[in-house]
C-alpha positions, -999 to +999 in steps of 0.1 A: -847+455-091-872+455-120-871+437-154-897+448-180-918+464-152-918+432-130-902+433-096-877+406-088-870+391-054-859+414-026-822+414-016-804+430+013-773+450+004-746+461+029-739+498+022-709+517+034-714+555+031-682+572+021-671+608+025-676+634-003-658+628-036-622+639-032-606+663-056-595+652-091-563+632-091-541+640-121-522+608-129-487+607-145-488+612-183-472+577-186-496+558-164-533+560-174-563+541-161-594+534-183-627+516-177-643+491-201-681+483-207-693+513-187-731+512-189-733+539-161-719+565-185-750+561-207-771+581-183-795+603-202-789+634-181-759+655-191-755+669-156-753+634-141-728+624-168-706+653-158-708+642-121-698+606-132-667+620-148-658+637-116-663+604-098-638+587-121-613+615-121-612+614-083-596+580-086-572+591-114-593+574-141-588+593-174-609+574-199-635+548-208-654+529-234-672+551-260-710+552-261-711+550-299-697+515-300-730+500-290-752+529-298-740+548-330-765+576-324-748+586-291-723+609-309-733+639-288-727+619-256-692+609-268-685+645-277-696+657-242-673+633-225-644+642-248-651+679-240-649+671-203-615+655-209-625+618-208-602+599-232-627+575-250-618+543-269-637+522-294-634+485-301-633+457-326-637+420-319-615+401-343-605+365-348-608+339-375-619+304-378-640+280-399-635+275-436-613+299-455-628+319-484-618+311-519-590+337-520-578+327-485-580+363-472-584+366-435-594+403-438-622+416-459-607+450-467-638+469-477-659+456-449-632+462-424-625+497-436-662+505-435-664+492-399-635+513-387-649+544-404-682+540-386-666+534-352-642+564-356-669+588-369-673+608-337-636+617-337-622+591-314-584+587-314-580+554-295-591+520-308-586+486-292-587+454-313-598+424-293-575+400-311-582+364-300-578+340-329-567+304-327-530+306-319-512+274-327-535+249-344-541+267-376-538+270-406-530+239-426-543+248-461-519+243-490-510+279-492-500+283-456-480+250-457-460+262-487-452+295-472-442+278-439-418+255-458-403+284-478-399+306-448-378+280-429-362+262-459-380+230-451-389+202-476-420+214-493-434+179-501-430+169-465-447+200-452-476+195-476-482+158-468-476+155-430-508+155-409-511+187-388-501+172-355-471+155-370-460+186-387-463+206-355-445+180-335-416+177-359-412+215-364-427+229-332-403+258-328-406+268-365-444+264-364-447+287-334-425+313-351-446+310-382-479+315-365-465+345-345-454+360-378-488+354-394-506+370-365-482+400-367-489+405-403-527+404-398-525+430-370-503+452-392-530+450-419-556+462-395-534+491-384-528+501-420-565+502-427-571+523-395-543+547-402-554+552-438-586+565-423-569+586-395-532+585-390-536+599-355-556+570-341-537+551-314-543+513-320-540+489-290-543+451-290-563+433-263-545+400-267-521+377-251-495+381-224-461+391-238-443+362-222-417+340-239-439+309-234-467+327-254-443+338-281-431+302-286-467+291-291-474+316-319-485+346-298-457+371-299-472+405-293-438+421-300-446+415-337-475+439-335-450+468-330-444+495-341-478+498-357-496+490-324-493+521-302-498+501-270-505+466-257-535+457-236-529+420-227-555+401-208-538+392-175-568+379-156-552+369-124-537+385-092-509+382-067-475+369-077-490+353-108-501+387-121-469+404-110-446+380-129-467+380-160-469+418-163-432+422-154-421+398-182-446+414-206-432+449-200-396+437-202-401+420-236-420+448-253-412+484-263-448+498-267-466+508-235-484+479-217-518+486-202-532+452-192-568+444-189-574+437-152-606+418-145-624+429-113-653+404-117-652+366-115-660+359-152-625+345-161-611+337-127-623+319-096-634+350-077-635+388-078-604+407-069-604+425-035-596+462-034-561+455-020-554+429-047-564+455-074-540+480-058-512+454-059-519+446-095-517+483-104-485+488-084-469+457-102-478+472-135-464+506-127-432+493-111-427+471-142-428+501-164-464+497-176-484+525-190-516+520-170-545+495-171-580+489-183-606+479-157-629+452-169-659+451-163-660+489-160-671+513-132-701+491-123-676+470-103-664+500-084-675+511-049-657+536-028-632+510-015-621+501-051-619+537-062-599+545-030-574+518-038-571+529-075-565+564-063-539+552-038-520+531-063-520+559-090-508+584-064-480+560-052-468+554-088-469+592-094-448+599-063-422+572-073-419+584-109-417+620-098-388+611-075-369+594-103-385+590-138-390+554-147-364+541-171-356+507-187-318+513-182-303+489-157-291+503-124-259+484-117-248+501-084-277+490-061-292+456-052-318+442-029-310+414-005-330+396+021-323+408+056-321+385+086-357+379+095-370+359+125-386+328+111-393+309+143-380+304+178-368+275+199-367+271+236-334+259+253-333+255+291-364+277+294-349+305+272-366+314+239-340+318+211-349+334+178-340+316+146-330+340+117-331+335+080-316+356+052-328+335+023-346+352-006-382+358+004-406+341-020-435+366-014-413+397-021-407+412-055-384+443-060-378+468-088-350+493-093-349+520-119-330+552-124-295+564-134-261+570-120-271+600-099-303+585-084-326+555-083-359+543-068-360+509-051-395+496-047-406+464-030-439+446-030-449+421-003-475+396-014-479+380+020-512+393+034-502+385+070-465+390+075-442+419+071-407+414+056-374+432+060-350+436+031-317+455+027-308+480-001-271+478-007-244+496-027-226+470-047-198+490-065-167+508-054-183+542-057-173+566-030-190+596-015-223+603+004-257+590-005-291+604+005-318+578+012-354+592+012-382+569+024-411+573-001-434+546+013-440+543+041-429+580+044-425+578+082-388+589+084-369+619+070-342+615+044-309+604+059-273+605+045-251+575+044-215+570+036-206+546+008-193+521+034-226+523+053-246+519+021-225+488+013-236+473+046-271+480+036-301+501+045-330+482+061-364+485+045-395+470+061-424+460+038-459+458+054-482+428+047-497+430+012-480+463+008-454+485-007-421+500+005-400+523-016-369+545-011-351+570-033-313+568-033-294+598-046-258+609-047-254+636-021-221+649-035 
């Protein structure tokens, strides 16, 4: 590598040569993958840029970071990408801190309006606000204290005089709600400024996880709705931790959730493996998420990562085609642990297996659908061991049911009576993998 014309030290890189780029993968309309901070897309040659779009499309990636955010003169480059079908987004860093201005306004309306006009000048229709202000330990000016007291019918004199830590300790629940409300109002002001410029711009918030714990501490992203068209929470983790955070976020919000997934090791101990990335995407899709943003962009991708993105997007497409994803509860099916061999003991020279049917801590399941059909999908977060679960009918419905294996799709569809389905259909989940079946009424 060279910097300013000077060669750096030599490095050896292991290179795996892949096959030719596969055909474009068209993702579901409700599950979209984007890349962030994509320096490779700044290539000066239009023909190379077109090939880079093919490279992204092969993995089902539909959009990325606009060139004009960092280089306003790259309008023609943005327009080329948009003409090629790449859905570009622009950006704003926003937070607040330090001393309040005399009028205590968090937003400078004219300056903010001019900023958005500039960033949207090339016709972009997607904008993400990186909203990361202090969450809980602000603001203790007289104005905020008075509004806090009035909002919760608290003694004004006490709210004005208590030191900040004592005020928070005495009214922790109310202070968390107050800060969440303030953050919601600030975001809505940003959205109003943007939509006054162009009502068609979709505004997303790169912000906190949408969990109950975050909401109690002043970070309730539900209060960004309905002005925010989508949520892009920073869930910089993997495995069960990622799954449970994204599942709760999707369950508690109504706008689409497209988390930022970090591929590098900037905010976490190490980089994600390609399989961990696939599992993150699957967890998002099975929770009802609308896609994801890959941080730090396509520079982190090699053929293995692109292959796993393509695989995950294809798997989500297959499951949502089988039965469209729905928030409605499915009350006629459930998943139970099957009897799995956990260990064996030897008695008089004979090896005897020991079975367990306790809930499996490494398995997460999702069920969606309606009365006439549902998808049951299971994720196994154990990288070494497969697990077996049972899909069971739990109501008094009668008739026949067709069970179609979706993943792994190694067996044909099979019809079961209601009695047989009450006993349960066995589903085996591979290590660090996915299993899914579609269950439909065959009547």
